N, C-alpha and C positions, 0 to 999 in steps of 0.2 A: 606771369601772366601774358598770353598773347592779347594784342589790342586791335580792335576794329575801330576804323575812323569813318564817319559818315558825313560827306560834304552835301549839305543841303537837307539836313535832318528835320524830320516833322513828326506830327502825331499820326501819320497814316503808314506808308510803307516803311519810312525811316525808323519809325519806333518799333515796328514788327520785325524789322532785320536785326535791329539792336537787341530785342528779346530773345531771337533765336540764336544769335552769335553768343550772347551773354549767358544763355542757358547751357552753353558748351564750354564755359570757363572763360571767355573774352571779356576784358575791360573795354569800355567803349568811350571814344573820343567823338563828340558831336559838334558839328560847325553849322552854324545858321546865323542869319542876321540879326534875330530878335534874342536878347537876353531873357526875356520873359518866357519865351519859348523853350529855351534851353533849359531854364530852372525847371520848368514843368517837366520835361522829358526826365532830367536827372532824377527828380522827385519819384516819377512813375517806375523808373528803372531801379531804383533803390528799394521800392516796395517788392521787387522781384529778386531781391539779393544781387543785383548786378551793379558794379563799380562803374560810374560814368561821370564825366565831366564835360561842361560846355566850353566852347571857344568861339566867340562871336566874330563873324567876319561875312562880309559880302563875297560870294564866289566871283562876281564880276570885277572885283578889286583885287588885282594880282598881289598887291602889297599885303593888303589885309589878309587874304587867304594864306600867303606863305608864312606869315607871322603867326597865324592861328595854328597852323599844322606844326611849326616849330615849337610853339608852346606845348601843343600835345605830345610831341616826340620828347620834350624835356620832362613832361609829367609822367609818361608812361614807358619812356625807354626807347621804343620804336614803334612803327606801325606796321603790323602784319598783313592786315587786309584793308584796302581802301575801297569804299563804295561811293561812287560819284553820282549824284542825282539832284542837283540844284534846280530850282524852278525859276525861269527868267521872265516868267508872266506870258499871257497869251494876247497877241494883239490882233489876231483875225485877220491876216494881211494876205491878199490874193498875190499871185507871182508878179502881176504887172505893176503892183503897188510898192514892191520892196524898194527901199531906199537904203542908204548907207545909215542914215539916222536911225531907221527902224531896225536894221540888221544888226546894228553894233551891240546893243544890250544882249542879243541872244549869243553872239559870237564871243563877247567878253566873258559871260557866264559859263556857257555851255562848252566852248572849244578852248579859249584861253584859260579858262578856270580848270579845266581838266588837265591841261599841260602844266599849270602851276602847281596843282595837287600832286601829280605824278612826280614832278621835279622835286618836291619837298619829301616824300617818302621813298622814292626809289633807291637813293643811296644806301638807306639802311637795310632795305631788302636785299640789294646786291651784295652787301657786305656779309649778311646772313646766308645768302645763298637760297632764300625762300621768300615767298610773298604772293599775294592775291590782288589784282586790280580789277575791280567789277565797275563797268560804266552802264548807266541806264539811259535810255532813249526811248522816244515814242514809236510807233510803227512808222511814222512818216519819215524816219531815217532810212527806211528800206524803200517804201512806196509813197512818195510824196502826197500830202493832202492840200489841195488848192487853197484852202482858207487857212493854212498854217505854213505858208511859204517861208516866213523868216525864221521860224523855229526848225523847219526841216532841213535849211541849208546848214545851220550850225550843228544840228544833231547828226547830219550825214557826214560831216567833218570829224566829229567826234568818234562816230562809230568806225570810220575809216582807219583812223589813228589806232583805236583799240584793236582792231584786227591786226594791224601792222605791229603793234606791240605783242600780240599773241604769237605772231609767226617768228618774232626775233628774239624774244626773251625766254622761251622754254628752257632751252639748254643751260641757262643761268639760275634755274630754280624759280623763275617767276611766272606765274600764271595770269594772264589777261583775257577778259571776255567782255562782249557787249551784251547787254539784256535789252531787247526791244519788246515794250510793252504796248499792245495794241488792242486795249480794252480798258474799260472803266474799273478803277481800283476801288473797291468798296464792298460793303456786304449786302448791298441792295442796289438796284439801278432801275430806271424806268422801263416799262415792258419792252422786251425785244432788243434791249441794249445789253451785249455781253459784258460781264463783269467777273472779278475774282476778288476775294477778300485779301487785305494786305497781308494777313497771317499765313494764308495760304502761298501767296507770292513769294513772302520772305523765305519759306523752305526751298524754293527753287534757287535762290542765291547761296544758301548753306551747301546744297548738293552740288552746285557748280564749283564751289571752293574746295570740296571733299573730292569730286571726280576729276577735275583739272583737265578735262579733254575736249570741250567745246569752245570754239572761237566766238560762237554766238549762240544765244538762247531766245527764241521767239515765243512769246506769251500772247496768245490771241484766241479767238472764238474757235 
């Protein structure tokens, strides 16, 4: 069975992505900080006849994250698809107020975490000659939002690297893409606020994995 690993798994988009890939025969490795959250996700996926297991780790801690993904590889054999979407928290920081202390958690989770995750799963993909790397950012990775200056910096770096991976790994059977989500994820939103349900967005991830042609996919109003 092929395996999907989700770093930053939660009950919203992560669960929806797991259900879509699971419905197509994938086992699912879930990585999140909370054991309780992981247990709930595994139970929910089991109700849908999807085999899943949780591996607790903080994406901002490279040692934890690498160990969690190695445990997932030992459990499932190898990772065929990596979806990377941890949440480093929102600090509502203006550009002039960015400091190293404010920026570090975002870079640790979103940029260094992405590098750590790829380094864990890429050797198996290269050996097999196939694999998919999907990275999720907000719209601020493309067009910065002044109130999210710290997250924008880290996500822009992550996006840049994802595009570089796309441009250099294709001839080795590895597909990489960035997904920039520039709207609210949910089945409802305040009037005038653009939104899409996580189940709808998750289908885009599956289509990217199948089509393997876009370096970037933008989801917006």
